[in-house]
N, C-alpha and C positions, 0 to 999 in steps of 0.2 A: 554675669548680670544677676545680682541677688534680688530675691523677691520674697514677700511674706504672703501666706495664705490666711485669709480671714473669712470666717463663715463657712457654711456648707450647703448653700442653696443650689438649685439645679441649673442656674444660669451663670456663666463665667463673665467676669468683668476685669479687664486689664486696666490698672490705674497707675498714672504717672504723676508724681508730685511736682512742686515748683522749686525754683532756686532756693538753696539754703535749707531745704526740708529733707525729710527721709520718709521711707515707706510708712512709718507709724503715724504719719499725719493723716492717713486714711482710716484710722481706728474708728472715729466717730461716724464717718461715712459708711463704713462696713456694717456698723451696728444699725444704722438707719436703713440700710438695704436688706437687712434680714427680714424674713427667711428666704427671700427670692434669689439672692445672688451669693456666689462665692467670689470674693475679691482677691485678685492676685496683684498686690501692690509692689511695684518695682522701685528699687533704689536707682535713681539716675546715677550715671558715672560721676565720680568725684564727690559723691554723697553716699552716706551710709556705707554698706559693705560691697557695693559694686566697684570693680576695678578694671582698668584698661592697661594693657602692656604698651610700651613705647611703639611697638610695631603696628598697633591698632590706632595710633593717633595721627591726625584727627579722626574721630569716629566717622566712618562712612555709613551711608544708608544701607548698603549691602551687608555690612557687618552687623548693624543693629537688627536688620531683618533676620539674619541668621540666629542671633540671640533669641529673638521672639519665636522663631520657628522651633528652636530647641525647647523653649518653655511649653509651647502648645503640644508638642509631641510627648514631652515628659508627663504632662498633666492630662493627656488624652482629650484635648479640647478641639472641637471641630467648629463650633459656633460661639461667638463671644461679642461682647460690647467693650467699648474703650472709654475711659474717662481721663481727662488731663487738665491740670492746673498750671497756668503760667508757662515756665520753660518746658514743662512736660508736654506742652502742645507740639513741640518739635518732634517728640517721640511718637505722639499719637498720629500726626500727619504722615510720618514715615511708615507706621503700621498700616494706615489707611491706604497708602499707595500700593502696598504689596498684598495686603490681606483683605481688601474691601469685599471680596466675594464671600468671605466668612463672617463679616461683621453685621450685627443687628442694630446696634445703637452707637452713637458717638456723642459724648458729653464733653463739650469744650467750655472750660471755666477760665475766663480771661486768658485765652491761649496765646502764647508766643508762636512765631513761625508764619503767621499769615501776613502781617505787615511789620517788617523789622525796624527797630529804632535806628536812627542815624548813628547814634553813639556805638551801637553794636556793630554796624557796618564798618565804621572807622576802626574799631578795636580789632576786628578780625581780618581786615584787608591786608594782604601781604605787603611787606616793605616797612618803610620808616614809621608809618602810622601805627602799626602793631607794636613796634619797638617803643614808641612814645607811650602807648597805653601800658606796656609792661613797666615803664619807669614810673608812671602814675601809680600803679598798683604797689610797687616796691617802696616808693617814696611819695606818699600821698599828701603831704602838707600843703603844697601849692594847689593841688586839686581841690582840697577841702576849702582853702581860702577863696579860691575862685568861685566855688559853689555858694559860699556864704555871701560873696559880693553880688553874685547874680540874683540871689534871693532878696537881698536888700534893695536891689534895683527893680524887684518884682518882675524879672525876666524869666524866672524859673519858679514853678509852683513849690510852696513850702513842703507839701506832702512828698514830692519827688526828692527834694533835698534830704528830708528825714529818712526816706527809704534808702537813699544812697549811703548816708552816714551809718545807718544800721547794718547794711550789708558789707561795709568796708571798714569797720571800726577795730579790726585786729589784723596782724600779718596773715594769720591762717585764713580769715575770710577773704582778704584781698587776693591771696594766692588762688583760692577756690574760684573767685570771680574770673581771674585770668585763665585758669585751666578750663573752666566751663565754657567761657565765651569763645576761646580759640579751639577747644576740643570738639565743640559742636558746630563749628563754622561751616561744615559741609552739609549740615541738615537744613537745606534751603528748599523752597518750594515755588512752583509756578502756580499762583493763585487761580488762574483761569483753568488750569488742569484739575486742581482740587475741586473747584466748583462744578466742572463738567462731570467729574467722577461721581460726586455726590448727587447731582441732578439725574444721572443715569442709573443710580442704584436705589435700593429700597431701604437704605440705612436711615434710621430716624435720627435727626440732628437736633440736639438740645444745647443751647448756648446760654451761659450765665455770665453776667457782667456786673461790676460794681459801679453805682452811680458816681461815686467819688474817687474812682480808680484813676490815677494819673499815669500808671505804668502801661496798662492795656485798656484804653478808653473805648467807649462805644463808637466814637467818631472814627477811630483807627480801623474799626472793623465794618464800617458802614457799607462800603462798596462790596465787600465780600458777602455780607448778609443779604444785601439787596439782590445779588446775583443768584442766590439760592432759590429754587422753586418752592421749597418748603423747609421750614425749621421752626423750632420753638425758642423764643427769646425771652429770658427773664432778667430784668435789671433790678438788683437788690440795693438797699440803702446801706452801703458799706464801701470801704476802700479796697485796696488790693490785698493787703497782708492777711486779713481775716476772711477772705472771700470763700475759701474752701470749706471752712467750718460753717459759714453762713448758708452756703448752698445745702450742706447736710441738714441744717435745721429747716430750711425751706422744703426740702424733699420729704422730711418727716411729716410735714403737714399736707403737702400737695402731690404726693407720688402718683396718684391716679391721673393727674393731668399730663404726665409724660410717659405713663405706662402704655404698652401696646394692648 
C-alpha cells in the first residue's frame, strides 16, 4: 500500500482519495491543513502505486487493516484522524472498525460504503450478473447507447451520465472500474454498527456533501446522519467531481468551526 507524506504537523491524518484519483489529489488539502497536520495520503489499490497480488483478491478487511497497521507502526503513529472522499469511504470505514480507539476525527466527503448503489451491488454479486458487468466493461457500446436513451427519456440525471462517460471512456478506465468494483466487493458495512460505534466514541465526525452531487447525494445519507448523536454537516455548492478541492477551499476559510 503506497502512500505519500505531506507536511510535518504534530497531528497525523490518513487520507483516502476517490475513484480515478491518486494520492496527489490531496496536495491542496495538505497545504490547507498546514501547519497542524501531517497528511499520509494513500493510493487506493488499482490506483497510483498501490498493488495487490492475485492471492489478496478480492481485498479483505483483515488485509487492509494489516496494511494500515504496518503504516502506523512504521511512522510511529498512535493517534490519528481519517479523511476520505467517495470510494475512499470504504477504506475509512474499514479503518474505523479496527482502529476507532486511536481515532480523533473522521472527515467523510461524499463517502461511498454507507449506502451502496444498486449498480454496484449488481456488478459485484457473484454469478452471471458480474459476468454481464464484465462484458459491459469490455464492450461498452450498448451500455453507452442505453445510457444515452435513458438520459433522453429523462430517467437518468445528465450529470450521472456525464460522470459514467468520463470514468469509462477508454479500455484502461473501464478495466479499472471492473477491478475496483469487484476487488473492493468485500468492503461492506453494517450501517447500524457504524452508527453505534461512532455514538459510543469521542470521534468528531465531519461530513461534507455536494448540493448537486448525483453520485453520493444527501438523500442517500439521510438515515445515517439522522442516527448520529453528533456530527458536523456541510453542504457545498458543487457536484461530485470537484468536491475534494471545494472542501479544501472551505476548510481554508472555516477551519475553526471543525477544529477541537
